N, C-alpha and C positions, 0 to 999 in steps of 0.2 A: 503493499500498500504506500501511496505518497502521503505527504503530510498534509493533514486538513488545512485546506484554505484560509478557514476563519480562525485559525488559531492565534491567538492574542502575542503581541510582542512587548516586551518591556523596552521603552524606548531611551531612557537614560542608560548609557554605557557604563557609567561610573557608580550606579545606585548599588545598595547593599543586597538586594536581590539579583543584580548579575554577577556579583563577585560571589555568591553563595551557588548560585548555577555553575559559575565554572568549578569551584571546590567540589561539586557532585558530579563534575562532566554531563553536565545537560545544556541543551541551548535553550533559548526564551522560548521559543515557538514550541518546545516540547514539553515546558513546565505544567502548564495545566492538564493536558492530557495524563502525565505522569502522577500528578497528584491525586484525578480523579481515580486511575486506577489504582493506586496506592489504597484510597478512601475505602473503595470498593471491596479490596483484595482482604483489605485488614478489618473491617465490618464484619465480611462473611466469616473470617476465620475466627474472629472473637467470638463469634455465635458456635461456632463447631469446637473451639477450646471449650468453652463453657458445659456444652451438651456432651463432651468426650468424659472429663470429670465426674458430671453428675451421672451418666448411663455406666461408666464404670463403679463409681460409689454403690450405688442400686443393685448392680449386676451381682457384686461380689456379697452384697448382703442377703440378695435374694436367691442367688443361684449357687453361689460357691465358684472359686476358681477352677475346679474340676471340670466344668462345664463351658468353658472357653473355648475349648475346640470346638465346640458346635458353632459358636459365632464366627470362628477362623474359617471353618468351612462354608459357611450359609454366606459371609463376605465376599468369597471368590465367586459365586454364584449371582448375587445379588450387585456387585459392583461391575461384572460382565455385562449383566442385562443392562444397568445405566448406560454402560457405552454403547451396546447396540440402540437403545432407546433413543440416546441423543443424535445418533449416526440418522436412524431412521426418521426422525423429525426433521432433519434439514432438508430431506427429500420431500417434506410435504408443505412445510412453513418456509418464509424467507429468515434468514439467520438471527435477522434484530429479533424477532419475535419468538423465537427458538431460545437465545439466552436469556430472555426476560423472562418468557414462560417458566423455563429452569429456575431461573433464581427466584421465582415466586413459589415452586414446585417445593422446594426445599424447606420451607416455612410452613407449608400450608398442613401436614398432617402433624405438626406438633401441639396444635389446641386439643386434638382427639386424643394424643397420646397423653396429655396433661390430665385429660377427665379420666382416664384407666389410671393415672397415678395417684389420685386422689383417694382411690377407693383399696386401700391395703386389705390383703387377703382375699382378694378376688380373683378369677382369671384374667379379668381385663386388666388387674396390675401386674400381674407376671407378664402377659402379651405386649404390654406397654413397655416395660424394660425391657425384654429383648427385641422389640422393635424399634426403641430409640439407638440399641446399643449397634445395633445395623446400620439405622440411619446416618449414625456419624460418618461414616464410610462413606456414603452417599454424598452427603455434603461435602466432604474434602475431594471428593473425584470430581463430581461435578461443578463443584466451585472451582477446581484447578483448570477442569476444561474451558469452562466459561471465562476466567481469568486469560489463560493462554491465548484464546481464540482472539477474544479482545483487544489483547496486547497485537497479536498479529495482523488484525485488521488496522489499529490505529497507526501504528508504525512501520514504516520501511527497514530493511535489513539493516541500515547503518544506524537507525534511530532506536532500534529496539535493542542492540549491544548497549546503548548506554543507558535506555530508560530500563531495561528489563530488571537487572541487578536490583534497583532502586525498588520497583513493583514489588519484586519478589519479597523485600523485608516485610511487606504487609503482614505476612505470617508469623513472621518472627517478632514483630511487635504485638501482633496478637496474643502470641505465647505469653509476652511479658505483663502485659496490661491483663488478659483474660485469667493470668495463672495466678498475680497477685492480689486480683479482685476477687476471686473466687472463695475464698476462706470467709471474707469479709460479707459477701452476698449471700452463701449458703447457710451463713448462720443466723443470717435475717431472714431468709425468704424459705430456706428449706431446698432440698436437692430438687426435689419434684418439681416447685415451681421454678427452677433455672429452665424449664424445658419453655416456659413462657418468653422468658429473658432472652433465650436462644432466639426463638421465634420474632422478637422486636428487632434483634441486630440483624437478623437474615433480612428483614423488611428493608431497614437501613441501607443495606449492602444494595438491595434490589433496586430502591429508589436513587441511588448513586448512580448504577448502572442505567437506570431509565433517562436520566438527566444526560449522563454521557453521550448515550445513542441518539438523543434529539441536539446535543449541541455539535457533534460531530457526526451528522445522519448521513453524509456521503460516504462515510467510511464502512456503513455496514449496508450491505445491498440489500433493496427488496424482492430481488429475485430468489426463485427456489434454485436449489443445488441440482444440478442435473450431471448423471452419470457420464455424459458426454463428456464432461471437462476432464474427466481421468483418462480420457482416450484422444485426445486431441492432437495428440503426436506420437505415432506408434513407428516410425521409420527412424533409422540411423542412431543418433546420440540419444534420442529418446527412450529405446529399448533398453540399450546399456546403461541410462541413468536410472530407468526403473530396477532393472535387475540389481543394481548395487544397491539401490537404495531397500528393497526388499530384504537382500542380504543381511544389510545394515539392520534394520527393523527388528527380523528374528533373532540377529546375535543379543541386542537389547532387550527384546524378549527375554531370552533366556536369563540374562544375567540379573532382570529385576523379578523374575522370579524366584531365583535362588536368594537376592536379597529380602525379599519379603517373608520367604521360610524360615530364613534366621532371625528377623523380625520377630516372627510370631513366638517363635521359640525363647527367645529374650525377654517377651511381653508376657509369655504364660507365666516362667518361672518368677519374674518381678512380681506380677500380681498376686500370684500364690504366697508369695513372702509378705506383701502388705496385709493381704486376708489373716493370716497365721498371725503376724506380731502387732498389728494395729486394730484389728477386729471392731471398732465401731464405725458407724458411718460417717459421724464428725470426723473422726482423727484421720480416716484415708481420703476423705473429702481435702482437708486442710493439707493434707501432706502432699497429694496431686498436684493441688494449685501452686503450692509453694515451689516445689520441685519445677514445676512447668515453668514457672516466673525465671527461677536462675536459672534454667536450662535456656530460655528464652535469651537472657543478658548476653550468655557466653555465645550463643549462636549468633547473635548479633556482632558483637566482637570478632569472631570468625569471619563473618560475611563482608564486614566492612573492610579490615584489616589482614585476614589472612588468606583468604578460598582464592582470590585473584595470582596473590603471589606464590602460593601452591602450585597453583598450575601454571602459571609462568616458568617456574624454575625446575619441575618435574615433569611436565606435560600432564594431559588430559587422563591418558591411559593409566599411566602410575597413581593418578591423584584417585581415579576411580578403584584401583587396588586397595589403596591405602587404607578405606572403612572396613572390608571385610578380614583384612590381616589384623588390623588394631583390636577389631571385635575378638579375634580368637586368642591372642594374647591376653587383653583383657578378662577374659571369658576363664584361661586355665589361671590367671591369678586371683578371680573372683572365688574361685573355688577351696583357695587356701587362705582365705582373708581370715586374719587374726581377730576380726571384730564382728564376724558372724555372717549367716549367709544373708541377710537383709541387706547390711551394708555392702557385701560383695556384689548383690546384684543390682542395688541402686547404682554401685561405680560403673557396672556392665552397662546398665540402663542408661546413664548418662553419657558416656562414651558412644552407644547405639546411636542415641539422640543425635549428640554433637555430629556423628559423621553419617548420618544415615541417608538412604541415595534417594528419598523423596524430593529434597531440594534440587540434586544434581539432577533426577528424571525432568522435572519441570523445567529447568533451564535449557535441559539438551533438546527436550522435546519443542520449547517454542523456537530454538533456533533452528532445528530443522522443520518447523511450519512455516518461517519464515524464507525457506531457501526457493520455495516454487510454490505457484497458486494453488494447484490442483492438488497439492499433499494434503492438507487438514483433514478432509473427511476422512482419507484412508487412513490415517493414522490416529482419528480417535479412537476407532474401534480396537486398536491394539492396546492405547496407554492404558485402559484402565484393568485389562485382564492381569 
């Protein structure tokens, strides 16, 4: 995409805003788009963080950590279905309405779930807990897809290299704000009512996205996606490009499956230790919030000062290999932690969260999207799997 023509320009070259944009490596005409995308991603992610902590707390209390394996299995099917559903919608409706519809859809089931959560010791209560635990992954996946596609539509390949690192910090800032605020909010309204708070944040994110689609309407086509866009170049270099990209996609696909399996194994042990040692809903919720906020601070520091320098020094390939190697080493040390299994798995979870592949996946995925106009819909089907 080319830069939207109506992007505002900051006239005074010596203004403090100009100096700030130079520090963060943005051009004046990119500032408003980047800020709006950041606000959309941050608001949506704060809601997801709140729902993740409240659903984890309620699930451990109602089902126990031993039943987390059912969540992991169900998540694989639900998230895959969401990805296929998003791709299917693009063939029926214009991209703008698909993005706005999905953004609102993420919030719609939450009031219904809340009605179940206020009826303890009923089937509706247990079903609502299981449902919102699954819905968290749906919010993360569909929210990331919406964020990536919106960024791809608003920025061209040169702009997105500057803007997307800033946009992607939205989820890290959300982890800081959502994590540190969660213990206070949950002590005030309770874990069940945090479902409504999540819905409110998702609605705010949808409102920002709606304003963004109006403000830069030329960036979001009103035409429906056609499969002919995928086959408009079948000769010469087009076939070679398609073959290379498909090989690249399947290699990434295998890598992220292995990374997700490793994440599930660590998460299972981590939550089992939380359930065993903390036991009460208030203690687990407070720990998850504070731990998530601290993690967010470290992630932000790494994002701003470390990630780009690491990639420049050792390259993308070795940067991708660092997290699984580090997790294996940390995991071995955690088993022999002199402070007990809880501390060992907290340390392991800390390293896993700090270096997990979700952030890398999102950044690689967006850069791939920006490389060719025909690729987004094809890769959307693979990214959530």
